[in-house]
C-alpha positions in Angstrom: 119.7 83.5 63.6 117.2 81.1 63.7 113.7 81.3 62.4 110.2 80.2 62.8 106.9 80.6 60.5 103.5 80.6 60.8 101.7 80.2 57.7 98.0 80.4 56.6 97.0 81.0 53.3 100.4 79.7 51.9 99.7 76.4 53.6 103.4 76.0 54.6 104.6 76.7 51.1 107.2 79.1 52.7 108.7 76.3 55.1 109.0 74.1 52.2 110.8 76.8 50.8 113.3 77.3 53.9 113.7 73.8 54.2 114.6 72.6 50.5 118.4 73.1 51.0 120.3 70.6 53.2 121.4 72.3 56.3 118.5 74.3 57.0 117.8 72.6 60.1 120.6 75.0 61.3 118.3 77.8 61.1 114.7 76.7 60.3 113.0 75.4 63.5 109.5 75.5 63.3 106.5 75.7 60.5 103.2 76.1 61.8 100.5 76.2 59.3 97.4 77.8 60.9 94.9 77.6 58.3 91.4 77.9 60.6 91.0 80.6 63.0 90.8 77.6 65.7 94.6 76.9 65.1 95.5 80.3 65.1 93.8 80.4 68.7 95.0 77.0 69.6 98.3 76.9 68.4 99.4 80.4 68.7 97.4 81.6 71.3 95.6 84.4 69.3 92.9 85.9 70.9 89.3 85.0 69.2 88.8 89.0 70.0 91.1 90.2 67.6 90.1 87.9 64.9 86.7 89.1 65.4 87.8 92.5 65.7 90.0 92.7 62.9 89.5 89.3 60.8 92.0 86.6 60.2 93.3 88.5 57.3 94.2 91.7 58.8 97.5 93.6 60.0 97.1 92.9 63.9 96.6 88.9 63.1 99.8 88.8 61.1 101.7 90.6 63.4 100.4 88.4 66.5 101.4 85.3 64.1 105.0 86.6 63.8 105.3 87.4 67.4 103.8 84.1 69.1 105.5 81.9 66.7 108.8 83.4 67.3 108.2 83.1 71.4 106.9 79.4 70.7 110.0 78.3 68.9 112.4 80.5 70.7 114.1 81.7 67.7 115.5 85.0 66.9 112.8 85.9 63.7 109.4 84.8 63.4 107.0 85.2 60.4 103.3 85.3 60.2 101.4 84.9 57.0 97.9 85.6 56.3 95.5 86.0 53.3 92.9 85.3 51.1 94.4 82.9 48.0 91.2 82.5 46.4 89.1 81.6 44.5 86.4 82.5 47.1 86.6 84.3 50.7 87.3 87.6 49.0 85.1 90.7 49.7 85.3 94.7 48.3 87.3 95.4 51.5 89.4 92.5 51.3 89.4 91.3 47.6 91.4 88.1 46.8 95.2 88.4 46.5 95.0 90.4 50.1 97.9 89.3 51.9 99.7 90.5 55.3 103.4 89.2 56.1 104.9 89.9 59.3 108.0 89.7 60.9 109.2 89.6 64.4 113.2 90.2 65.2 114.6 92.2 68.1 111.5 92.8 69.8 110.2 94.7 66.9 107.2 93.8 64.7 106.9 95.0 61.1 104.4 94.4 57.7 103.7 94.6 54.6 100.4 94.4 53.1 100.0 92.9 49.6 97.6 92.7 46.7 98.6 89.9 44.4 96.7 89.0 41.4 96.6 85.3 39.6 95.2 82.3 40.4 95.3 80.4 43.6 98.6 78.7 43.3 100.0 82.0 41.8 98.9 84.2 44.9 100.3 81.3 47.2 103.7 81.5 45.5 103.6 85.2 45.1 103.2 85.4 49.0 106.0 82.8 49.7 108.2 84.3 47.8 107.8 87.9 49.1 108.4 86.5 52.7 111.8 85.0 51.5 112.4 88.3 50.1 111.5 90.2 53.2 113.4 87.6 55.2 116.5 88.5 53.4 116.4 92.1 53.8 115.9 90.9 57.3 118.8 88.4 57.6 121.6 90.9 55.3 121.0 93.6 57.9 121.8 92.7 61.4 120.7 96.2 63.0 117.4 95.3 62.0 117.0 92.7 64.2 118.7 94.4 67.1 116.2 97.4 66.2 119.1 99.7 65.2 118.5 100.5 62.0 115.5 102.4 61.1 116.4 102.7 57.4 115.8 99.7 55.3 112.9 97.9 55.9 111.5 100.3 58.5 111.1 98.8 61.8 109.0 101.1 64.2 109.6 100.9 68.2 106.0 101.7 69.2 104.0 101.1 66.4 104.0 98.4 63.1 105.7 100.1 60.4 105.5 98.8 56.4 108.6 97.4 54.6 109.6 99.6 51.6 
């Protein structure tokens, strides 16, 4: 299995964790830090209309990030992380600590929304480690990447679903 990641709020922390062990080049193909909306558009081709409609920190954008980075890198798995690490940028609707993590594998896209607490550094670390945990779930269950197992984590065929 090969992996690519598109990161916003984690700023490359997931890619750093994935490449911290020798031999990671056997599975890790690409890490893209697409911190700005412009980078999301230029690097991943995420439509401006999606960002304007839903916001950069949203389920649709996270899912597009995961899908587009997978297609860009031609990997088995694509991951997208977008969120608000703080200390500014939060709102009542999307408070600081709101993070969406999406995985695209086997033609299916799944996501999970988090609400982390703590400092900017803590939120970034929590997001990166949560992404690793989700990735581990996908890797230990090969049926998920082929869309066969609908039990854990759930991967919907027609619409996105939340990892449980």
